[in-house]
DOMAR-713823 format. One record per residue (C-alpha): z, y negated, x negated. Coordinates in steps of 0.5 Angstrom, whole numbers, plus 500, padded with zeros to 3 digits. Layout:
N
ZYX...
//
This chain:
468
696582935690580931687579938692574939690571933683570935685567942689562939685560933685553934693553932692558927687555923691549922696554918690557915688551912694549909695555906688555903690548900697551897694557894688553891693548887698554886693558882691552878698551876698559875692558870695553866701557865697564863692560859698557855702564854696567852694562846701560844703555839701548841696550847702553850707547849701542852700547858707549859709541860703540864704546869711544869709537872704540876709544879715539880710534884707540888713544890716538894710537898708545899715546901715541906708542909708550909715550913713544918706547919709554920714552925709548929705554929710558933712552937706551940705558943712558946709560953705565950711569947714568954708572957709577952716578955714579962709585960715588957715586950722586947725580944726583937719585937716578939720576933717581929710580931710573930713573923707579922702574924705568919705573914698575915695568915699566910697571905690571907690563906693564899688569897682565899685559896686563889679565890676558890681556884677561880671557880674550880679552874674552868670545870677542872680544866674541861674535865682534865683536858677533854681528850686534848683536841687543841684544848677544846673551847679555848678561853681560860685565864687566871688574872690578878698578876698571877694571883698576886705572884702565888700569894707572894710566893706562899707568904715568903715560904711561910715566913722563911719556914717560921723564921727559926721558930720566931727566932726561938720565940724571941729567945724564950726565957720569961720564966717559961711563962710559969710553966708549959715549955717542953716540946721543942726537940727535933734538930738537924741544922746546917740548912737541913744538912745541906739540903739533904746532901744536895738531894742525895747528890741529885738521887745519885746523879739521876740513878747514874744517868738513867739509861736503861738501853734508851726507849721506854718513853725517854727513860720514863721522863727521868725515872718518874723523878726518882721516888719524889727525890728520895721522899724529899731526902727523907723529909729533909733528914726527918730529925734523924730518920723519923725518931729512929723509925718510930721507936724501932717499929713501936718497940716491936709491940710490947707495952704490956699488950695494952695500957692505951697503946703504952700511953699513945706510944710514949706520948708520940715519942715525947712529942716527936717534933709535933708527930713529925709534922704530921708524919712528913706530909703523909709520907711524901703523899704515899711516896709520890702516889706509890712511886708514880704507879710503881714506876708506871707498872715497872716500865710496863713490865719492861716494855712487855719483856722487850716487845711482848706488849705493855700498852701505853703505860696505863695512867689516865685518871685525869693525868693522875689528878693533874699530877698528884691532886695538888700534893695529895691535897696539901699532904692530907690537909697538913697532916690533919691540921698539924694533929688538930693544932697540937690537940690542946696539949694532948687534952691536958695530958688526957686530963692528967691521965683521967686524974690517975684513974683512966676511963673515957674509953681508954683515953679515946683508944689512946687517941686512936692509937696515936693516929695509928702510930702517925700513919704507920710511921709515914707508911713505912717511910713512904713505902721505903722510898717507893721500893728503893726508887723501884729497885733502882729503876728495875735494875736499870731496866734489867728486871729482877724486881720492881712491880710495887703498887702496894694497893696505891700505897695502902689506899693513900695511907688509909685515906691519911689515917682517916683524916688524922683519926678525925683530927685526933679523936674528935677533939679528944671526944669533945674534951672528954665531955667536960668535967675535969674541974673545968680545967682548974680555977675555982675552988680547986678540983685539981687540974692545972697540970698537977699544980704547975712547977714542971708542967708539960702535962705532968712531963708528958703523962710521965712519958706517956705511961704514968712512969717509964
//
């Protein structure tokens, strides 16, 4: 079991990175709660409300990135699980081993994240609460119990997120060992349907209960939740929404414009389940940041219309870091990690494309276009969530249009693009340094992809541009 983890280190490093980031953020929130409980009084009130806001904004992102990353980790190793069954391992044992591996990596990653938080928590607290008189000079607490709760929670979420993939791994036919399996299709099961329905119900309820005649400060406490709920609903309905959006906007650009664009577009469509794992967290990050700043700017405009002054709605940097630092960190790590994890499959595609006569420059440009596709799709969805939330808030405040913070949307999308670009292009450039025969067994100049019965590389390459 441990040797299998080492053999597939590239895949497992992705979920490890995500759990480390989640453990780090979770430990910071746990430290705020524990410190508030021990001190009590006004310190407890201030830190409890802050921790609740941190957990509220982070929980949506954490659930999405942990479950999608865990499921992708299992999906990328379907062929290996088929080999296990060929050597006599029972399907039930395959599922048990997969879940055990997920539990080990989840627990280790969460623990490492908590240990990192121990050294960062004190200086972060001093900086974030430097304007709060009650927080000056107080002792900080992040004990063993809090760390264990964070580790256990993250491990359980990882296991639940990988449960469907583990069940699918145990049902993988042994014949799959003879070829690379097709990428799993995105499906919207009953759990996603129920979650989407609940989130949509929450959005409708919140929109109906928002009282535009209340004070701006009272209104803002509920309004700030609207865009995160919309983003969560889009993520839950991802199997239906993501393919439609990706295909719609990429179809606007003619395939004849660039061969590399044609390859990247069809590769992203073909590997839509893996593409969605990168799109979803970045979309949530864009929506959370854009929604917060759009809500603040719209509230300021409403306040100015009522009183002639918009004072009091400036977002302090430390407040933004406390609220959005965790979700943005998780989203960035998850988006880059999922692209990096699935890089080995793209390397086989690129080898086949080279065998068809493509140059190194064209292959690298194809990888760049893939990063553009992931980022643009996430930006479209994140902007849609922000605008929809802004329109509802503006209508409740009797404003014609919301004040959409396009600068924030562009900043988060740009940062996400750089991370995804690095995770996409760096492995591609590294793979191109090797000669194609290195991918084949001795005495053969033909890549492995061309010799398998129904290879993933051949199917993907056909989907990516060798045939349409």
